[in-house]
C-alpha positions, 0 to 999 in steps of 0.5 A: 607186113604179112602177105603172099609171094606169087611166082608164075612160071611160063616161057618167053614165047607165050603171048596174051593179047598180042604181048609176051605173057610175062610182060603183060603180067608185070604190066597187069600187076602194076595196073592192078595196084600190086606194090612190085613185080619182078621178072627173072630169066632162067637158063633152063627148066622143065615142067609137068610135061617133062619137056626141057625149056632152055634159051639157045644162042640164037633163039630165046623163044623157049627161054623159061621166065618167072614173074614174081609179085609180093602183096598183101594177102587180100590184094594177092587174092583179088589179083589171082581171081582177076587172072582167073576170070580172064581165063588165063592158064598159068602155073603158079606157086603162092607162099605166105611171106613177111615183107617190109623195108630196111633203112631209107624207104626212098632208095628201095 
Protein backbone atom coordinates (compact mmCIF):
# COMPACT_ATOMS: atom_id res chain seq x y z
CA UNK A 1 0.00 0.00 0.00
CA UNK A 2 0.98 3.59 -0.43
CA UNK A 3 0.39 6.20 2.20
CA UNK A 4 2.06 8.61 4.59
CA UNK A 5 4.40 8.36 7.52
CA UNK A 6 3.70 11.27 9.86
CA UNK A 7 6.05 12.01 12.74
CA UNK A 8 5.10 14.43 15.52
CA UNK A 9 7.92 15.79 17.66
CA UNK A 10 7.30 17.08 21.18
CA UNK A 11 8.57 16.66 24.74
CA UNK A 12 7.43 14.32 27.49
CA UNK A 13 6.06 17.18 29.61
CA UNK A 14 3.68 18.72 27.01
CA UNK A 15 0.07 18.31 28.04
CA UNK A 16 -3.22 18.31 26.17
CA UNK A 17 -6.58 17.92 27.90
CA UNK A 18 -4.86 16.83 31.13
CA UNK A 19 -2.79 14.07 29.50
CA UNK A 20 0.72 13.82 28.10
CA UNK A 21 0.40 15.08 24.52
CA UNK A 22 2.32 12.08 23.15
CA UNK A 23 0.01 9.56 24.88
CA UNK A 24 -3.03 11.59 23.82
CA UNK A 25 -1.83 11.52 20.18
CA UNK A 26 -1.46 7.73 20.28
CA UNK A 27 -4.96 7.31 21.72
CA UNK A 28 -6.51 9.87 19.35
CA UNK A 29 -4.95 8.13 16.34
CA UNK A 30 -6.39 4.82 17.58
CA UNK A 31 -9.87 6.35 18.05
CA UNK A 32 -9.63 7.95 14.61
CA UNK A 33 -8.97 4.59 12.95
CA UNK A 34 -5.27 4.95 12.17
CA UNK A 35 -3.97 1.37 11.81
CA UNK A 36 -0.88 1.91 13.96
CA UNK A 37 1.14 4.41 15.95
CA UNK A 38 4.47 4.24 17.76
CA UNK A 39 5.96 6.39 20.51
CA UNK A 40 9.75 6.70 20.52
CA UNK A 41 11.82 8.38 23.20
CA UNK A 42 15.08 10.20 22.44
CA UNK A 43 17.98 10.95 24.75
CA UNK A 44 18.32 14.52 23.54
CA UNK A 45 17.47 16.87 20.70
CA UNK A 46 16.78 20.49 19.83
CA UNK A 47 14.23 22.32 17.77
CA UNK A 48 13.77 25.63 16.02
CA UNK A 49 14.38 27.56 19.25
CA UNK A 50 17.82 25.87 19.52
CA UNK A 51 17.08 24.88 23.15
CA UNK A 52 18.60 21.48 23.96
CA UNK A 53 15.96 19.06 25.29
CA UNK A 54 17.18 15.99 27.14
CA UNK A 55 16.23 13.39 29.71
CA UNK A 56 17.94 13.95 33.03
CA UNK A 57 18.68 11.32 35.65
CA UNK A 58 15.90 12.44 38.02
CA UNK A 59 13.67 14.38 35.62
CA UNK A 60 12.16 13.17 32.34
CA UNK A 61 9.91 16.20 31.73
CA UNK A 62 12.09 17.71 28.99
CA UNK A 63 12.70 14.35 27.29
CA UNK A 64 12.14 14.53 23.51
CA UNK A 65 9.53 12.14 22.10
CA UNK A 66 8.33 11.24 18.61
CA UNK A 67 4.92 9.81 17.74
CA UNK A 68 4.85 8.07 14.36
CA UNK A 69 1.76 7.04 12.44
CA UNK A 70 1.50 5.26 9.10
CA UNK A 71 -1.78 5.36 7.22
CA UNK A 72 -3.24 5.46 3.76
CA UNK A 73 -2.94 8.94 2.29
CA UNK A 74 -6.59 9.95 2.69
CA UNK A 75 -6.73 8.81 6.34
CA UNK A 76 -3.46 10.60 7.16
CA UNK A 77 -4.84 13.77 5.57
CA UNK A 78 -8.11 13.57 7.51
CA UNK A 79 -6.24 12.93 10.78
CA UNK A 80 -3.98 15.94 10.21
CA UNK A 81 -7.03 18.10 9.43
CA UNK A 82 -8.67 16.84 12.62
CA UNK A 83 -5.64 17.85 14.71
CA UNK A 84 -5.54 21.24 13.03
CA UNK A 85 -9.25 21.83 13.77
CA UNK A 86 -8.52 21.13 17.44
CA UNK A 87 -6.02 23.99 17.37
CA UNK A 88 -2.99 21.90 18.27
CA UNK A 89 0.41 23.50 17.71
CA UNK A 90 2.63 20.59 16.66
CA UNK A 91 5.80 20.19 14.66
CA UNK A 92 5.49 17.32 12.20
CA UNK A 93 7.25 15.65 9.29
CA UNK A 94 5.14 13.89 6.64
CA UNK A 95 6.63 11.55 4.05
CA UNK A 96 5.17 9.33 1.34
CA UNK A 97 5.76 5.64 2.09
CA UNK A 98 4.96 2.20 0.83
CA UNK A 99 3.91 -0.21 3.57
CA UNK A 100 2.57 -3.70 4.03
CA UNK A 101 3.13 -6.99 5.83
CA UNK A 102 5.42 -9.89 5.12
CA UNK A 103 4.83 -13.42 6.32
CA UNK A 104 2.16 -14.41 8.81
CA UNK A 105 -0.13 -11.39 9.23
CA UNK A 106 -1.41 -12.82 12.54
CA UNK A 107 1.89 -12.00 14.25
CA UNK A 108 2.32 -8.40 13.08
